[in-house]
C-alpha positions as YAML, in Angstrom:
chain: A
units: angstrom
residues:
- id: 1
  name: MET
  ca: [-42.48, 21.33, -109.33]
- id: 2
  name: HIS
  ca: [-39.37, 19.30, -110.21]
- id: 3
  name: ILE
  ca: [-38.79, 18.63, -113.90]
- id: 4
  name: HIS
  ca: [-38.99, 14.85, -113.43]
- id: 5
  name: SER
  ca: [-42.34, 15.15, -111.60]
- id: 6
  name: TYR
  ca: [-43.65, 17.41, -114.34]
- id: 7
  name: LEU
  ca: [-42.57, 15.00, -117.07]
- id: 8
  name: SER
  ca: [-44.08, 12.07, -115.20]
- id: 9
  name: SER
  ca: [-47.39, 13.93, -114.89]
- id: 10
  name: LEU
  ca: [-47.52, 14.26, -118.66]
- id: 11
  name: ALA
  ca: [-47.18, 10.52, -119.28]
- id: 12
  name: PRO
  ca: [-50.89, 9.60, -119.07]
- id: 13
  name: TYR
  ca: [-51.78, 12.54, -121.28]
- id: 14
  name: ILE
  ca: [-49.13, 11.67, -123.83]
- id: 15
  name: SER
  ca: [-50.19, 8.04, -124.03]
- id: 16
  name: SER
  ca: [-53.83, 9.04, -124.61]
- id: 17
  name: THR
  ca: [-53.21, 11.71, -127.18]
- id: 18
  name: SER
  ca: [-52.71, 11.48, -130.91]
- id: 19
  name: SER
  ca: [-49.85, 9.61, -132.54]
- id: 20
  name: PRO
  ca: [-48.04, 12.76, -133.84]
- id: 21
  name: TRP
  ca: [-47.83, 14.17, -130.30]
- id: 22
  name: SER
  ca: [-46.50, 10.88, -128.92]
- id: 23
  name: PHE
  ca: [-43.99, 10.70, -131.74]
- id: 24
  name: LEU
  ca: [-42.79, 14.24, -131.01]
- id: 25
  name: VAL
  ca: [-42.32, 13.53, -127.31]
- id: 26
  name: GLU
  ca: [-40.44, 10.29, -128.03]
- id: 27
  name: ARG
  ca: [-38.29, 12.14, -130.53]
- id: 28
  name: ILE
  ca: [-37.40, 14.75, -127.90]
- id: 29
  name: ARG
  ca: [-36.67, 11.98, -125.39]
- id: 30
  name: THR
  ca: [-34.37, 10.26, -127.88]
- id: 31
  name: ILE
  ca: [-32.47, 13.47, -128.66]
- id: 32
  name: ILE
  ca: [-31.95, 14.32, -124.99]
- id: 33
  name: GLY
  ca: [-31.00, 10.73, -124.16]
- id: 34
  name: SER
  ca: [-28.48, 10.66, -127.01]
- id: 35
  name: PHE
  ca: [-26.94, 13.90, -125.76]
- id: 36
  name: ILE
  ca: [-26.56, 12.52, -122.22]
- id: 37
  name: ARG
  ca: [-25.15, 9.23, -123.53]
- id: 38
  name: ASP
  ca: [-22.61, 10.85, -125.84]
- id: 39
  name: HIS
  ca: [-21.43, 13.51, -123.38]
- id: 40
  name: PHE
  ca: [-21.40, 11.70, -120.05]
- id: 41
  name: PHE
  ca: [-21.08, 7.98, -120.87]
- id: 42
  name: LEU
  ca: [-19.76, 7.36, -124.40]
- id: 43
  name: PRO
  ca: [-17.95, 10.50, -125.55]
- id: 44
  name: LEU
  ca: [-16.19, 8.79, -128.46]
- id: 45
  name: LEU
  ca: [-19.58, 8.54, -130.17]
- id: 46
  name: ARG
  ca: [-19.50, 12.31, -130.68]
- id: 47
  name: PRO
  ca: [-17.83, 13.88, -133.73]
- id: 48
  name: LEU
  ca: [-14.21, 14.29, -132.67]
- id: 49
  name: PRO
  ca: [-11.80, 17.08, -133.63]
- id: 50
  name: GLU
  ca: [-8.85, 16.20, -135.82]
- id: 51
  name: SER
  ca: [-6.41, 16.36, -132.90]
- id: 52
  name: SER
  ca: [-8.42, 13.76, -130.95]
- id: 53
  name: ARG
  ca: [-8.69, 11.44, -133.95]
- id: 54
  name: GLN
  ca: [-4.95, 11.71, -134.50]
- id: 55
  name: SER
  ca: [-4.28, 10.94, -130.83]
- id: 56
  name: ILE
  ca: [-6.46, 7.82, -131.01]
- id: 57
  name: GLN
  ca: [-4.63, 6.66, -134.14]
- id: 58
  name: GLU
  ca: [-1.29, 7.10, -132.37]
- id: 59
  name: GLU
  ca: [-2.53, 4.94, -129.48]
- id: 60
  name: GLU
  ca: [-3.72, 2.30, -131.94]
- id: 61
  name: GLN
  ca: [-0.28, 2.24, -133.55]
- id: 62
  name: PHE
  ca: [1.31, 1.77, -130.14]
- id: 63
  name: VAL
  ca: [-0.90, -1.26, -129.47]
- id: 64
  name: LEU
  ca: [0.08, -2.80, -132.81]
- id: 65
  name: ARG
  ca: [3.78, -2.23, -132.13]
- id: 66
  name: CYS
  ca: [3.45, -3.58, -128.62]
- id: 67
  name: TRP
  ca: [2.21, -6.96, -129.87]
- id: 68
  name: HIS
  ca: [4.01, -7.22, -133.20]
- id: 69
  name: PRO
  ca: [6.37, -10.23, -133.02]
- id: 70
  name: THR
  ca: [9.22, -8.54, -134.91]
- id: 71
  name: GLU
  ca: [9.06, -5.11, -133.27]
- id: 72
  name: ALA
  ca: [11.85, -4.28, -130.82]
- id: 73
  name: THR
  ca: [11.18, -4.73, -127.12]
- id: 74
  name: ASP
  ca: [9.97, -1.53, -125.46]
- id: 75
  name: PRO
  ca: [12.23, -0.76, -122.45]
- id: 76
  name: MET
  ca: [9.32, 1.08, -120.82]
- id: 77
  name: LEU
  ca: [7.25, -2.11, -120.65]
- id: 78
  name: ASP
  ca: [7.89, -4.57, -117.85]
- id: 79
  name: LEU
  ca: [8.68, -8.10, -119.11]
- id: 80
  name: HIS
  ca: [7.79, -7.08, -122.65]
- id: 81
  name: GLN
  ca: [9.77, -9.86, -124.29]
- id: 82
  name: GLU
  ca: [8.19, -12.47, -121.99]
- id: 83
  name: VAL
  ca: [4.68, -11.16, -122.54]
- id: 84
  name: LYS
  ca: [5.01, -11.41, -126.32]
- id: 85
  name: LYS
  ca: [6.52, -14.89, -125.99]
- id: 86
  name: PHE
  ca: [4.08, -16.37, -123.48]
- id: 87
  name: PHE
  ca: [0.81, -14.74, -124.58]
- id: 88
  name: ARG
  ca: [-1.07, -14.63, -127.86]
- id: 89
  name: ARG
  ca: [-3.36, -11.67, -128.67]
- id: 90
  name: THR
  ca: [-6.14, -12.26, -131.19]
- id: 91
  name: LEU
  ca: [-9.26, -10.42, -132.36]
- id: 92
  name: HIS
  ca: [-12.60, -12.23, -132.30]
- id: 93
  name: LYS
  ca: [-16.28, -11.49, -132.77]
- id: 94
  name: LEU
  ca: [-19.51, -13.02, -131.52]
- id: 95
  name: SER
  ca: [-23.20, -12.28, -131.85]
- id: 96
  name: ILE
  ca: [-25.66, -11.53, -129.07]
- id: 97
  name: SER
  ca: [-29.38, -10.83, -129.07]
- id: 98
  name: VAL
  ca: [-30.78, -7.77, -127.28]
- id: 99
  name: GLU
  ca: [-34.45, -6.83, -127.59]
- id: 100
  name: ASP
  ca: [-34.90, -8.85, -130.77]
- id: 101
  name: LYS
  ca: [-31.83, -7.24, -132.33]
- id: 102
  name: VAL
  ca: [-28.75, -9.19, -133.32]
- id: 103
  name: LEU
  ca: [-25.59, -7.30, -132.37]
- id: 104
  name: TRP
  ca: [-21.99, -8.15, -133.18]
- id: 105
  name: VAL
  ca: [-19.38, -7.77, -130.47]
- id: 106
  name: PHE
  ca: [-15.72, -7.51, -131.40]
- id: 107
  name: TYR
  ca: [-13.36, -8.37, -128.56]
- id: 108
  name: VAL
  ca: [-9.70, -9.10, -127.87]
- id: 109
  name: CYS
  ca: [-8.62, -12.45, -126.48]
- id: 110
  name: ILE
  ca: [-5.20, -12.69, -124.82]
- id: 111
  name: THR
  ca: [-4.27, -16.28, -124.03]
- id: 112
  name: TRP
  ca: [-1.41, -17.98, -122.23]
- id: 113
  name: ASN
  ca: [0.02, -20.16, -125.01]
- id: 114
  name: GLN
  ca: [2.70, -22.18, -123.23]
- id: 115
  name: THR
  ca: [0.62, -25.19, -122.25]
- id: 116
  name: SER
  ca: [-1.95, -27.40, -123.91]
- id: 117
  name: THR
  ca: [-4.79, -27.48, -121.41]
- id: 118
  name: ASP
  ca: [-8.52, -27.15, -120.99]
- id: 119
  name: ASN
  ca: [-8.11, -25.55, -117.57]
- id: 120
  name: TYR
  ca: [-8.26, -21.77, -118.00]
- id: 121
  name: TYR
  ca: [-8.77, -18.92, -115.60]
- id: 122
  name: GLN
  ca: [-10.88, -16.46, -117.60]
- id: 123
  name: CYS
  ca: [-11.07, -12.71, -116.99]
- id: 124
  name: MET
  ca: [-13.44, -10.31, -118.72]
- id: 125
  name: GLN
  ca: [-12.32, -6.69, -118.67]
- id: 126
  name: ALA
  ca: [-14.56, -3.73, -119.57]
- id: 127
  name: LEU
  ca: [-12.52, -0.70, -120.65]
- id: 128
  name: GLY
  ca: [-12.98, 2.98, -119.77]
- id: 129
  name: GLN
  ca: [-14.86, 5.67, -121.64]
- id: 130
  name: LEU
  ca: [-11.99, 6.72, -123.92]
- id: 131
  name: SER
  ca: [-10.79, 3.20, -124.69]
- id: 132
  name: THR
  ca: [-11.55, 0.77, -127.48]
- id: 133
  name: ILE
  ca: [-10.13, -2.70, -128.03]
- id: 134
  name: TYR
  ca: [-7.86, -1.14, -130.66]
- id: 135
  name: ASN
  ca: [-6.34, 1.77, -128.72]
- id: 136
  name: ASP
  ca: [-5.83, 0.28, -125.24]
- id: 137
  name: THR
  ca: [-3.68, -2.64, -124.21]
- id: 138
  name: MET
  ca: [-2.06, -1.15, -121.10]
- id: 139
  name: SER
  ca: [-5.21, -1.68, -119.01]
- id: 140
  name: THR
  ca: [-4.63, -5.43, -119.44]
- id: 141
  name: TYR
  ca: [-0.85, -5.59, -119.67]
- id: 142
  name: PRO
  ca: [-0.10, -5.38, -115.89]
- id: 143
  name: PHE
  ca: [-2.23, -8.47, -115.26]
- id: 144
  name: LEU
  ca: [-0.15, -10.40, -117.79]
- id: 145
  name: THR
  ca: [3.15, -9.53, -116.14]
- id: 146
  name: ALA
  ca: [1.67, -10.30, -112.71]
- id: 147
  name: TYR
  ca: [0.57, -13.70, -113.98]
- id: 148
  name: ILE
  ca: [4.01, -14.49, -115.42]
- id: 149
  name: ARG
  ca: [5.61, -13.85, -112.03]
- id: 150
  name: GLN
  ca: [3.05, -15.95, -110.19]
- id: 151
  name: LYS
  ca: [3.31, -18.74, -112.76]
- id: 152
  name: GLN
  ca: [7.04, -18.92, -112.13]
- id: 153
  name: GLN
  ca: [6.37, -19.49, -108.43]
- id: 154
  name: GLN
  ca: [3.30, -21.72, -108.92]
- id: 155
  name: PRO
  ca: [3.68, -23.79, -112.12]
- id: 156
  name: ASN
  ca: [0.35, -25.53, -111.47]
- id: 157
  name: LEU
  ca: [-1.69, -22.36, -111.91]
- id: 158
  name: PRO
  ca: [-4.39, -22.64, -114.58]
- id: 159
  name: ALA
  ca: [-3.64, -20.93, -117.88]
- id: 160
  name: LEU
  ca: [-4.78, -17.31, -118.07]
- id: 161
  name: ARG
  ca: [-7.22, -16.08, -120.71]
- id: 162
  name: PHE
  ca: [-8.23, -12.41, -120.88]
- id: 163
  name: PHE
  ca: [-11.24, -11.08, -122.79]
- id: 164
  name: VAL
  ca: [-11.16, -7.33, -123.38]
- id: 165
  name: ILE
  ca: [-14.39, -5.55, -124.36]
- id: 166
  name: SER
  ca: [-15.46, -1.98, -125.01]
- id: 167
  name: GLN
  ca: [-18.86, -0.38, -125.50]
- id: 168
  name: TYR
  ca: [-17.46, 1.17, -128.68]
- id: 169
  name: ASN
  ca: [-16.93, -2.23, -130.29]
- id: 170
  name: THR
  ca: [-20.51, -3.46, -130.36]
- id: 171
  name: TYR
  ca: [-21.87, -3.17, -133.90]
- id: 172
  name: GLU
  ca: [-25.13, -3.47, -135.79]
- id: 173
  name: ASP
  ca: [-23.42, -5.33, -138.63]
- id: 174
  name: GLU
  ca: [-21.11, -8.32, -138.76]
- id: 175
  name: GLY
  ca: [-18.48, -6.31, -140.62]
- id: 176
  name: GLY
  ca: [-18.06, -3.92, -137.70]
- id: 177
  name: THR
  ca: [-18.73, -0.69, -139.62]
- id: 178
  name: LEU
  ca: [-21.78, 0.67, -137.77]
- id: 179
  name: VAL
  ca: [-21.28, 1.14, -134.02]
- id: 180
  name: TYR
  ca: [-24.39, 0.31, -132.03]
- id: 181
  name: LYS
  ca: [-25.62, 3.20, -129.91]
- id: 182
  name: PRO
  ca: [-27.60, 1.94, -126.89]
- id: 183
  name: LYS
  ca: [-30.74, 3.90, -126.08]
- id: 184
  name: THR
  ca: [-30.65, 3.46, -122.28]
- id: 185
  name: PHE
  ca: [-28.19, 2.46, -119.58]
- id: 186
  name: THR
  ca: [-30.28, -0.65, -118.95]
- id: 187
  name: GLU
  ca: [-29.51, -1.70, -122.50]
- id: 188
  name: VAL
  ca: [-25.79, -1.09, -121.91]
- id: 189
  name: SER
  ca: [-25.94, -3.28, -118.81]
- id: 190
  name: ILE
  ca: [-27.79, -6.09, -120.56]
- id: 191
  name: ILE
  ca: [-25.25, -6.07, -123.38]
- id: 192
  name: VAL
  ca: [-22.37, -6.61, -120.94]
- id: 193
  name: SER
  ca: [-24.13, -9.54, -119.26]
- id: 194
  name: ARG
  ca: [-24.99, -11.08, -122.64]
- id: 195
  name: ILE
  ca: [-21.36, -10.77, -123.72]
- id: 196
  name: GLY
  ca: [-20.32, -12.63, -120.58]
- id: 197
  name: ALA
  ca: [-22.84, -15.40, -121.27]
- id: 198
  name: ALA
  ca: [-21.79, -15.66, -124.92]
- id: 199
  name: LEU
  ca: [-18.09, -15.88, -124.01]
- id: 200
  name: THR
  ca: [-18.83, -18.58, -121.46]
- id: 201
  name: GLU
  ca: [-20.76, -20.58, -124.03]
- id: 202
  name: HIS
  ca: [-18.28, -20.12, -126.86]
- id: 203
  name: TRP
  ca: [-15.13, -20.93, -124.87]
- id: 204
  name: GLN
  ca: [-16.84, -23.58, -122.73]
- id: 205
  name: THR
  ca: [-15.39, -22.06, -119.56]
- id: 206
  name: PRO
  ca: [-17.02, -19.67, -117.08]
- id: 207
  name: ILE
  ca: [-15.88, -16.09, -116.56]
- id: 208
  name: HIS
  ca: [-14.04, -16.20, -113.24]
- id: 209
  name: HIS
  ca: [-12.99, -12.57, -112.96]
- id: 210
  name: LEU
  ca: [-14.92, -9.43, -114.00]
- id: 211
  name: ILE
  ca: [-12.89, -6.21, -114.11]
- id: 212
  name: GLY
  ca: [-14.19, -2.74, -114.93]
- id: 213
  name: HIS
  ca: [-12.50, 0.67, -114.94]
- id: 214
  name: SER
  ca: [-14.34, 4.02, -115.03]
- id: 215
  name: LEU
  ca: [-17.07, 3.52, -117.66]
- id: 216
  name: GLY
  ca: [-16.30, -0.20, -117.48]
- id: 217
  name: CYS
  ca: [-16.93, -0.03, -113.74]
- id: 218
  name: MET
  ca: [-20.34, 1.52, -114.40]
- id: 219
  name: THR
  ca: [-21.34, -1.07, -117.00]
- id: 220
  name: CYS
  ca: [-20.12, -3.95, -114.82]
- id: 221
  name: ILE
  ca: [-22.19, -2.74, -111.86]
- id: 222
  name: GLY
  ca: [-25.23, -2.22, -114.05]
- id: 223
  name: SER
  ca: [-24.86, -5.71, -115.54]
- id: 224
  name: LEU
  ca: [-24.71, -7.61, -112.25]
- id: 225
  name: ARG
  ca: [-28.47, -8.02, -111.92]
- id: 226
  name: TYR
  ca: [-28.67, -9.54, -115.41]
- id: 227
  name: TRP
  ca: [-26.07, -12.29, -115.07]
- id: 228
  name: ALA
  ca: [-27.47, -15.78, -114.62]
- id: 229
  name: PRO
  ca: [-26.43, -17.15, -111.21]
- id: 230
  name: SER
  ca: [-24.62, -20.06, -112.87]
- id: 231
  name: THR
  ca: [-22.39, -17.75, -114.95]
- id: 232
  name: LEU
  ca: [-21.80, -14.95, -112.44]
- id: 233
  name: PRO
  ca: [-18.06, -14.27, -111.93]
- id: 234
  name: LYS
  ca: [-16.76, -15.14, -108.47]
- id: 235
  name: GLN
  ca: [-14.24, -12.26, -108.50]
- id: 236
  name: ILE
  ca: [-15.35, -8.70, -109.30]
- id: 237
  name: VAL
  ca: [-13.04, -5.67, -109.46]
- id: 238
  name: LEU
  ca: [-14.58, -2.19, -109.65]
- id: 239
  name: ASP
  ca: [-11.88, 0.35, -110.39]
- id: 240
  name: ARG
  ca: [-12.42, 4.09, -109.92]
- id: 241
  name: GLY
  ca: [-16.12, 4.33, -110.72]
- id: 242
  name: PRO
  ca: [-18.77, 6.91, -109.76]
- id: 243
  name: SER
  ca: [-21.28, 6.68, -106.92]
- id: 244
  name: SER
  ca: [-24.33, 7.88, -108.84]
- id: 245
  name: VAL
  ca: [-25.48, 10.11, -111.67]
- id: 246
  name: MET
  ca: [-26.95, 12.44, -109.03]
- id: 247
  name: GLN
  ca: [-23.58, 12.96, -107.36]
- id: 248
  name: LEU
  ca: [-21.91, 13.34, -110.75]
- id: 249
  name: SER
  ca: [-24.40, 16.03, -111.72]
- id: 250
  name: LYS
  ca: [-23.21, 18.17, -108.80]
- id: 251
  name: LEU
  ca: [-19.79, 18.49, -110.43]
- id: 252
  name: PHE
  ca: [-21.20, 20.41, -113.40]
- id: 253
  name: TRP
  ca: [-22.70, 23.83, -113.81]
- id: 254
  name: GLY
  ca: [-26.42, 23.37, -114.33]
- id: 255
  name: GLY
  ca: [-26.08, 19.76, -113.27]
- id: 256
  name: ARG
  ca: [-29.39, 19.81, -111.39]
- id: 257
  name: LEU
  ca: [-31.10, 19.45, -114.77]
- id: 258
  name: LEU
  ca: [-29.17, 16.27, -115.54]
- id: 259
  name: VAL
  ca: [-30.84, 13.95, -113.01]
- id: 260
  name: PRO
  ca: [-34.50, 14.45, -114.06]
- id: 261
  name: LEU
  ca: [-33.56, 14.38, -117.72]
- id: 262
  name: ALA
  ca: [-31.40, 11.28, -117.23]
- id: 263
  name: THR
  ca: [-34.25, 9.60, -115.36]
- id: 264
  name: TRP
  ca: [-36.74, 10.48, -118.10]
- id: 265
  name: THR
  ca: [-34.47, 9.17, -120.85]
- id: 266
  name: GLY
  ca: [-33.18, 6.03, -119.11]
- id: 267
  name: TRP
  ca: [-29.66, 7.17, -118.21]
- id: 268
  name: ASN
  ca: [-29.96, 7.66, -114.47]
- id: 269
  name: ILE
  ca: [-28.45, 5.04, -112.18]
- id: 270
  name: ASP
  ca: [-27.27, 4.95, -108.59]
- id: 271
  name: PHE
  ca: [-24.22, 2.71, -108.72]
- id: 272
  name: GLY
  ca: [-23.86, 2.55, -104.95]
- id: 273
  name: GLN
  ca: [-27.42, 1.28, -104.54]
- id: 274
  name: GLU
  ca: [-27.02, -1.20, -107.39]
- id: 275
  name: LEU
  ca: [-23.86, -2.59, -105.84]
- id: 276
  name: TYR
  ca: [-25.43, -2.75, -102.39]
- id: 277
  name: ALA
  ca: [-28.44, -4.70, -103.67]
- id: 278
  name: PHE
  ca: [-26.12, -7.17, -105.37]
- id: 279
  name: ALA
  ca: [-23.38, -7.51, -102.76]
- id: 280
  name: SER
  ca: [-25.83, -8.05, -99.92]
- id: 281
  name: LYS
  ca: [-26.89, -11.39, -101.36]
- id: 282
  name: THR
  ca: [-23.92, -12.69, -103.36]
- id: 283
  name: ILE
  ca: [-20.97, -14.94, -102.58]
- id: 284
  name: SER
  ca: [-18.78, -13.21, -105.16]
- id: 285
  name: SER
  ca: [-15.64, -11.48, -103.89]
- id: 286
  name: ILE
  ca: [-15.87, -7.77, -104.67]
- id: 287
  name: VAL
  ca: [-12.99, -5.26, -104.61]
- id: 288
  name: VAL
  ca: [-13.72, -1.54, -104.91]
- id: 289
  name: ILE
  ca: [-10.69, 0.57, -105.85]
- id: 290
  name: SER
  ca: [-10.62, 4.34, -105.48]
- id: 291
  name: MET
  ca: [-8.09, 7.13, -105.74]
- id: 292
  name: LYS
  ca: [-7.89, 10.08, -103.40]
- id: 293
  name: ASP
  ca: [-8.07, 13.35, -105.36]
- id: 294
  name: ASP
  ca: [-9.51, 11.62, -108.43]
- id: 295
  name: HIS
  ca: [-10.43, 14.68, -110.49]
- id: 296
  name: ILE
  ca: [-12.94, 12.79, -112.65]
- id: 297
  name: PHE
  ca: [-15.06, 11.29, -109.85]
- id: 298
  name: SER
  ca: [-14.18, 13.52, -106.93]
- id: 299
  name: HIS
  ca: [-15.55, 13.70, -103.39]
- id: 300
  name: HIS
  ca: [-19.06, 12.22, -103.05]
- id: 301
  name: ALA
  ca: [-19.13, 11.35, -106.76]
- id: 302
  name: ASN
  ca: [-16.58, 8.60, -106.03]
- id: 303
  name: LEU
  ca: [-18.07, 5.12, -105.67]
- id: 304
  name: ALA
  ca: [-15.99, 4.38, -102.58]
- id: 305
  name: ALA
  ca: [-17.45, 7.45, -100.87]
- id: 306
  name: SER
  ca: [-21.06, 6.33, -101.27]
- id: 307
  name: HIS
  ca: [-23.04, 5.45, -98.16]
- id: 308
  name: GLU
  ca: [-23.81, 2.01, -99.55]
- id: 309
  name: VAL
  ca: [-20.16, 1.12, -100.08]
- id: 310
  name: GLN
  ca: [-19.39, 2.29, -96.56]
- id: 311
  name: LEU
  ca: [-22.08, -0.05, -95.21]
- id: 312
  name: LEU
  ca: [-20.79, -2.96, -97.29]
- id: 313
  name: THR
  ca: [-17.23, -2.32, -96.11]
- id: 314
  name: HIS
  ca: [-18.23, -2.28, -92.45]
- id: 315
  name: ALA
  ca: [-20.22, -5.48, -92.97]
- id: 316
  name: CYS
  ca: [-17.15, -7.09, -94.61]
- id: 317
  name: LYS
  ca: [-19.14, -7.74, -97.78]
- id: 318
  name: ILE
  ca: [-16.55, -6.06, -99.99]
- id: 319
  name: THR
  ca: [-12.89, -5.05, -99.91]
- id: 320
  name: LYS
  ca: [-12.41, -1.30, -100.34]
- id: 321
  name: LEU
  ca: [-8.94, -0.02, -101.20]
- id: 322
  name: THR
  ca: [-8.27, 3.71, -101.37]
- id: 323
  name: PHE
  ca: [-4.93, 4.98, -102.64]
- id: 324
  name: ALA
  ca: [-3.17, 8.33, -102.44]
- id: 325
  name: LEU
  ca: [-0.23, 8.74, -104.80]
- id: 326
  name: PRO
  ca: [2.26, 11.56, -104.12]
- id: 327
  name: LYS
  ca: [1.80, 14.52, -106.45]
- id: 328
  name: GLN
  ca: [5.51, 14.39, -107.30]
- id: 329
  name: TYR
  ca: [4.97, 10.81, -108.48]
- id: 330
  name: ILE
  ca: [2.30, 11.64, -111.07]
- id: 331
  name: HIS
  ca: [0.25, 14.64, -112.15]
- id: 332
  name: GLN
  ca: [-3.11, 14.89, -110.39]
- id: 333
  name: HIS
  ca: [-5.04, 14.80, -113.67]
- id: 334
  name: ALA
  ca: [-3.50, 11.41, -114.44]
- id: 335
  name: LEU
  ca: [-4.68, 9.77, -111.21]
- id: 336
  name: HIS
  ca: [-7.92, 8.51, -112.72]
- id: 337
  name: GLY
  ca: [-6.26, 6.55, -115.50]
- id: 338
  name: ILE
  ca: [-2.92, 5.40, -114.10]
- id: 339
  name: GLY
  ca: [-2.44, 1.63, -114.34]
- id: 340
  name: LEU
  ca: [-3.05, -0.63, -111.36]
- id: 341
  name: GLN
  ca: [0.55, -1.87, -111.48]
- id: 342
  name: HIS
  ca: [1.55, 1.46, -109.94]
- id: 343
  name: PHE
  ca: [-0.56, 0.87, -106.82]
- id: 344
  name: SER
  ca: [1.05, -0.72, -103.78]
- id: 345
  name: ALA
  ca: [0.50, -0.97, -100.03]
- id: 346
  name: ASN
  ca: [2.78, 2.06, -99.62]
- id: 347
  name: HIS
  ca: [0.12, 4.19, -101.31]
- id: 348
  name: LEU
  ca: [-2.86, 3.09, -99.24]
- id: 349
  name: THR
  ca: [-4.57, 5.79, -97.20]
- id: 350
  name: GLU
  ca: [-4.33, 5.62, -93.42]
- id: 351
  name: LYS
  ca: [-7.83, 4.12, -93.07]
- id: 352
  name: ASN
  ca: [-6.79, 1.19, -95.24]
- id: 353
  name: SER
  ca: [-3.35, 0.62, -93.75]
- id: 354
  name: ARG
  ca: [-4.37, -2.46, -91.72]
- id: 355
  name: GLN
  ca: [-5.90, -4.38, -94.60]
- id: 356
  name: THR
  ca: [-4.49, -7.80, -95.56]
- id: 357
  name: PHE
  ca: [-5.58, -7.99, -99.19]
- id: 358
  name: LEU
  ca: [-2.51, -6.19, -100.54]
- id: 359
  name: LEU
  ca: [0.87, -7.33, -99.25]
- id: 360
  name: ALA
  ca: [3.84, -5.01, -98.79]
- id: 361
  name: HIS
  ca: [5.99, -6.52, -101.56]
- id: 362
  name: GLU
  ca: [3.44, -6.67, -104.39]
- id: 363
  name: THR
  ca: [1.55, -4.44, -106.79]
- id: 364
  name: LEU
  ca: [-2.23, -4.28, -106.85]
- id: 365
  name: THR
  ca: [-2.49, -6.35, -110.03]
- id: 366
  name: GLU
  ca: [-0.37, -9.05, -108.42]
- id: 367
  name: ALA
  ca: [-2.60, -8.98, -105.34]
- id: 368
  name: LEU
  ca: [-5.79, -9.22, -107.40]
- id: 369
  name: LEU
  ca: [-4.55, -12.37, -109.12]
- id: 370
  name: ARG
  ca: [-2.95, -13.86, -106.00]
- id: 371
  name: ASN
  ca: [-6.21, -13.58, -104.06]
- id: 372
  name: ALA
  ca: [-8.13, -15.24, -106.88]
- id: 373
  name: LEU
  ca: [-5.83, -17.86, -108.39]
- id: 374
  name: PRO
  ca: [-4.88, -20.13, -105.44]
- id: 375
  name: SER
  ca: [-8.32, -21.74, -105.34]
- id: 376
  name: CYS
  ca: [-7.99, -22.56, -109.02]
- id: 377
  name: ALA
  ca: [-4.47, -23.90, -108.52]
- id: 378
  name: LYS
  ca: [-5.77, -26.17, -105.79]
- id: 379
  name: LYS
  ca: [-8.36, -27.62, -108.12]
- id: 380
  name: THR
  ca: [-5.66, -28.21, -110.73]
- id: 381
  name: THR
  ca: [-3.50, -30.29, -108.40]
- id: 382
  name: GLU
  ca: [-6.29, -32.31, -106.84]
...
């Protein structure tokens, strides 16, 4: 008998037995669920070795230097002087309610500050599983440079506002000292949708663009069913995510145990099926980005390789872009995290070579904004 079937068969017995037994089972479920969450979804919640803590601190210092007005321009950063001049980066917090709990969400807001306007194009970006709002700015940076270039060509574009969120920056207290640890993936998904609703209400402008990378891709997919139709973003970018927990489990020794345990504890999700259920009935534009030889989500564990994404692609419900960077260009173990500004039509796989989403002269970040912004620009000039 499979473990999940065995656990399910115990449910009626557990519910009818004494309170101590029920408490023990729930305690075991919580411990196993916490282990799965901290090892496969939110690894920064685990106790980290000194070398990892030091590395995170170094990344945080880089972010501070990158945005400090008096720090020298970094020659490695494209349009660094212009980005610091034209955009303002600020830290904010808001409260949301989840299952009768009040949670505090800290987020970064990066705003185009060159015009006084109420017409903003708002993007919400969910970061990856090793990123917080304090140690990652390069996931957002390429979109800022892409916007500057498009703004130069189209002055009537709406002003850009970027909200950057991370699962690690949701807290139980307003001071931001106690990180909230979600008990199930459903709770993670609801939190993301509630953040979107709260941002829309606070800034009095809808979220136009939802962008998620790796863990952020997972949480964005999970959240789609919880967005209110009136606040659902019209542009959705899913960057290098997994197909399902089941396919992920096949990449690990002893992974067959993961699926029943993840199901029992609330951490099992089929991202391909979730996306298919959503995309089949939505008018939102969805882009799925994948990388050939992605060592994190390889082979069938890659979202783009799922049967559901294949069906959606053939039905023209989504745009699927698969890239293959030369090994001499970047180390294979860096393919999962390399910024989207390094992706171009030259790197598309043969199956994608006839697509029209990404033009020959532009980067992927430029294409993502170009395909989304013209409709807003039209509204601005009407």
